[in-house]
C-alpha atoms as one frame of an Amber mdcrd trajectory, in Angstrom:
protein
  71.883  67.946 106.073  74.212  69.903 103.776  74.448  73.616 104.631  73.376
  75.951 101.837  74.346  79.523 101.068  71.524  82.026 101.112  71.220  84.826
  98.585  71.496  88.406  99.748  68.026  89.163  98.436  66.513  86.947 101.157
  67.394  89.609 103.747  65.799  92.923 104.485  69.093  94.741 103.900  68.471
  97.837 105.963  66.946  96.121 108.996  69.939  93.750 109.324  72.581  96.292
 108.334  73.714  97.224 111.838  74.324  93.582 112.725  76.062  92.700 109.483
  79.733  92.593 108.474  80.871  92.310 104.845  84.226  91.005 103.654  85.351
  91.636 100.070  88.326  89.688  98.681  88.707  86.016  99.605  92.208  85.206
  98.405  94.832  83.408 100.478  94.941  86.163 103.087  91.358  87.365 102.906
  89.727  83.972 103.355  91.686  83.291 106.548  91.042  86.785 107.902  87.328
  86.539 107.157  87.100  83.132 108.829  88.671  84.424 112.051  86.572  87.585
 112.035  83.283  85.817 111.398  83.861  82.904 113.756  84.799  85.191 116.662
  81.966  87.581 115.903  79.514  84.654 115.758  80.763  83.397 119.135  80.056
  86.843 120.604  76.649  87.316 118.975  75.032  84.429 117.144  72.475  86.760
 115.566  75.232  88.559 113.644  75.002  88.543 109.838  77.908  87.943 107.461
  78.289  88.836 103.789  81.131  87.858 101.459  82.003  89.099  97.988  84.736
  88.098  95.571  85.534  88.688  91.911  85.420  84.891  91.557  81.917  83.837
  92.688  83.049  80.249  93.224  85.498  81.474  95.887  82.661  83.135  97.792
  80.469  80.030  97.476  83.270  77.754  98.653  84.006  80.010 101.638  80.362
  80.081 102.713  79.932  76.332 102.404  83.054  75.673 104.468  82.060  78.223
 107.116  78.521  76.896 107.420  79.830  73.370 107.927  81.572  74.651 111.059
  78.817  77.077 112.099  75.543  75.762 110.615  73.475  78.382 112.435  75.343
  81.368 111.006  73.427  83.908 108.928  75.503  84.254 105.798  74.993  85.551
 102.282  76.932  86.299  99.101  76.937  89.764  97.570  77.356  89.869  93.802
  78.876  93.385  93.882  80.644  95.667  96.372  77.561  97.883  96.201  75.405
  95.062  97.577  77.973  94.384 100.275  77.915  97.915 101.685  74.133  98.231
 101.398  73.906  95.093 103.527  76.531  95.969 106.161  77.701  98.893 108.236
  81.206  97.382 108.519  83.066  96.486 105.318  86.565  94.981 105.112  88.425
  94.783 101.805  91.521  92.674 101.096  92.455  93.096  97.441  95.515  92.484
  95.232  96.605  96.050  94.403  95.767  99.681  93.588  93.616  99.111  90.449
  91.419  96.635  92.312  90.900  99.116  95.180  89.902 101.855  92.728  87.431
  99.486  91.069  85.876  98.164  94.299  85.588 101.583  95.911  85.167 104.202
  93.203  83.761 102.692  90.015  80.148 101.927  89.120  78.787  99.191  91.378
  81.418 100.069  93.988  81.304 101.064  97.627  81.473 104.842  97.289  78.605
 105.230  94.775  76.536 102.943  97.035  77.365 104.983 100.138  75.920 108.028
  98.393  72.594 106.181  98.177  72.360 105.827 101.946  70.797 108.302 104.311
  73.142 110.634 106.183  72.622 108.615 109.355  73.371 105.298 107.643  76.460
 106.649 105.902  77.865 108.054 109.155  77.330 104.648 110.801  79.465 102.939
 108.132  83.150 102.125 108.444  85.395 100.744 105.712  88.665  98.958 106.470
  91.048  98.371 103.570  93.855  95.884 104.248  95.276  95.967 100.723  98.914
  96.922 100.251  98.711  99.623  97.585 100.099 102.952  96.450 100.035 105.481
  99.299  98.500 108.286  97.245  95.784 106.028  95.836  94.954 104.961  99.394
  94.728 108.578 100.543  92.548 109.580  97.587  90.103 106.709  98.106  89.906
 107.430 101.841  89.162 111.108 101.189  86.453 110.192  98.685  84.931 107.722
 101.148  84.877 110.280 103.970  83.067 112.752 101.709  80.047 110.402 101.835
  80.008 110.629 105.639  81.491 107.168 106.189  84.796 106.483 107.987  87.726
 104.652 106.421  91.144 103.423 107.523  94.010 101.865 105.625  95.055  98.797
 107.607  97.583  96.687 105.699  98.834  93.618 107.513 102.101  91.973 108.448
 102.354  88.285 109.239 101.578  86.510 105.987  99.161  83.656 105.360 100.417
  81.838 108.458  99.587  84.833 110.643  96.224  85.302 108.944  95.284  81.694
 109.662  96.492  81.845 113.269  94.881  85.229 113.910  98.246  86.729 114.875
  98.517  89.446 112.237  99.813  92.931 112.902  97.633  95.714 111.479  99.325
  98.987 110.543  96.549 101.569 110.642  96.251 104.968 108.994  93.296 107.327
 109.434  91.748 109.613 112.006  92.161 108.660 115.644  88.394 108.271 115.998
  88.286 105.874 113.040  91.185 103.931 114.544  89.335 103.502 117.830  86.165
 102.513 115.966  87.909  99.785 113.964  90.057  98.320 116.760  87.511  95.685
 117.898  87.090  94.377 114.351  90.832  94.276 113.695  91.472  92.568 117.046
  89.381  89.599 115.903  91.853  89.038 113.054  95.184  89.971 114.624  97.204
  90.461 117.793  98.872  93.843 117.283  96.941  96.908 116.144  99.400  99.753
 115.559  98.203 103.304 114.900 100.663 104.877 112.457  99.045 108.258 111.818
  96.801 109.958 109.247  95.405 108.308 106.104  98.160 106.592 104.163 100.446
 106.186 107.188  99.600 102.497 107.546 100.436 101.953 103.888 103.711 103.853
 104.208 104.712 101.699 107.184 103.789  98.506 105.337 105.754  99.468 102.228
 108.839 100.189 104.344 108.459  96.900 106.214 108.077  94.887 103.008 111.073
  96.638 101.506 113.138  95.171 104.355 111.448  91.787 104.006 111.977  91.550
 100.249 115.695  92.298 100.493 116.090  90.128 103.593 114.585  87.018 101.974
 117.045  87.170  99.100 120.118  87.509 101.286 118.939  84.602 103.471 118.529
  82.506 100.317 122.016  83.539  99.196 123.575  82.685 102.546 121.803  79.328
 102.815 122.872  78.360  99.310 126.452  79.492  99.885 126.714  77.623 103.164
 125.466  74.358 101.681 127.854  74.625  98.733 130.622  75.054 101.297 129.565
  71.794 102.955 127.330  73.049 105.801 124.165  71.208 106.813 121.135  73.445
 106.169 119.619  72.919 109.623 122.951  73.616 111.317 123.480  76.794 109.306
 119.927  77.994 109.994 120.515  77.357 113.699 123.670  79.464 113.606 121.987
  82.344 111.787 118.886  82.245 113.985 120.925  82.447 117.183 123.400  85.018
 115.888 123.438  88.532 114.474 121.914  87.392 111.188 118.668  86.346 112.932
 115.542  87.465 111.099 112.028  86.294 110.203 113.107  85.223 106.716 115.462
  82.689 108.277 113.782  81.683 111.536 110.199  81.396 110.216 110.285  81.504
 106.412 113.573  79.743 105.755 113.766  78.970 102.037 115.526  75.587 102.380
 113.460  72.442 102.997 114.565  70.754 106.210 116.319  73.816 107.605 113.663
  74.302 110.321 112.797  70.845 111.711 110.308  72.260 114.226 108.454  74.487
 111.739 106.599  74.132 108.459 107.504  77.051 106.183 106.319  77.134 102.553
 109.616  75.552 101.471 108.380  72.319 103.091 105.297  72.402 100.810 107.055
  73.130  97.523 106.666  76.847  98.344 102.860  76.710  98.302 100.565  78.616
 100.664 102.714  81.665 101.349 103.149  85.222 100.046 103.339  85.007  96.255
 106.486  86.221  94.500 104.287  88.254  92.136 102.954  90.178  95.144 106.465
  90.815  96.438 107.376  92.197  93.017 104.383  94.535  93.360 105.474  95.637
  96.851 109.072  96.277  95.797 107.689  98.331  92.927 105.556 100.380  95.329
 108.669 101.143  97.378 110.796 102.176  94.409 107.952 104.251  92.930 107.365
 106.229  96.118 111.118 106.662  96.607 111.258 108.775  93.448 108.690 111.196
  94.869 110.398 111.307  98.267 113.940 111.561  96.940 115.070 108.643  99.108
 117.477 106.308  97.262 116.724 102.572  97.393 119.650 100.768  95.749 119.005
  97.444  97.520 115.267  97.549  96.835 115.915  98.158  93.145 118.363  95.256
  92.948 116.007  92.954  94.874 113.060  93.879  92.678 115.024  92.967  89.572
 116.075  89.643  91.072 112.441  88.689  91.790 111.439  89.824  88.302 114.229
  87.793  86.733 113.214  84.747  88.790 109.659  84.882  87.456 110.772  85.706
  83.919 113.003  82.626  83.780 110.726  80.407  85.893 107.100  81.633  85.516
 105.792  79.028  87.973 107.570  80.881  90.807 105.217  83.845  90.383 102.449
  82.075  92.295 104.743  80.396  94.811 105.969  81.906  98.082 108.613  84.561
  97.509 111.155  82.430  99.418 111.199  80.360  96.212 113.764  82.911  95.026
 116.090  80.322  96.585 115.183  77.942  93.745 116.062  80.619  91.221 119.486
  81.118  92.822 119.992  77.377  93.136 119.277  76.833  89.445 121.567  79.745
  88.539 124.351  78.084  90.535 123.780  74.742  88.836 123.766  76.354  85.395
 126.710  78.653  86.144 124.727  81.698  85.026 125.903  85.257  85.675 123.443
  88.123  85.804 124.207  91.821  86.290 121.850  94.361  87.868 122.373  98.061
  87.307 121.544 100.223  90.321 119.867 103.459  89.191 120.870 105.230  92.417
 124.603 105.127  91.682 124.755 103.553  88.188 127.049 100.821  89.439 127.002
  97.374  87.852 127.421  94.766  90.620 127.630  91.174  89.330 125.356  88.667
  91.067 127.092  85.483  89.999 126.935  81.805  90.729 129.524  80.239  93.014
């Protein structure tokens, strides 16, 4: 018999609240994280309740139907708003695209924070919110402070590991918040990842993630440049990747996310699937922007981040389809530039130099 999704109204929300976990945001990352969390939680306690919520209702319905095919006895429901999700659950995880979405889900009408104010003091204090969105540090701190004013706990817990890590349950969580909130959220995070790293007070997890993605964004471009250069000099892609991965150039962008199809015979990076199923270039543009924005407030110059951000922007401007593809598809942008003999200059605001990035 085909499994069906039950509506949230079928539950007595408050009686089931302590056993229930809500997940808001079922995109590429969120859907995999929620699946791991729910399946492991169900294995531990088959009377646990699960609630999902997404801006696209069909995504929530599809997730529930797929989950119930694997676990037909699971108690699962769809919340139509974040408010419903937090009224139904004492643990809420959010995985959203960016800062405006976090403000909307948490602070605006129908959001988590207004709903938390409706709870009793005891219920609010028993609630914990985990936000795994990569967003502006100050926005994250403001939302966390507003959440704590209701009596609930909140941590920022952005992730490292990409869609592959989310699916395998091997993510690293970079956590910011109070030490007590960190300890409280560790069991939940451990069901979705392998490394749970406490980075400090609210916003510290976000700061660590922004710095990490700054490195990653620059790194992926230079790997694409090197792989393209090597092939145009007559090197086999797999041979060149083997050299880089066993030498001083070794890095994740080459050894796991190599942008050239066939360069990693024993792996299946997005480049083997026409760059589908990875970390979207549009999201990398957002992350590079977060880094350059916060650098202005901190006074820390980011010449490479600025150049990399402009390269990703130019790639999507010239080839809009790359926006939704894995950011390693920047290799295709460089490849096409080489074939067309295009020359593009990027001005670095830090030193006002004008370095030419030109085709070979």
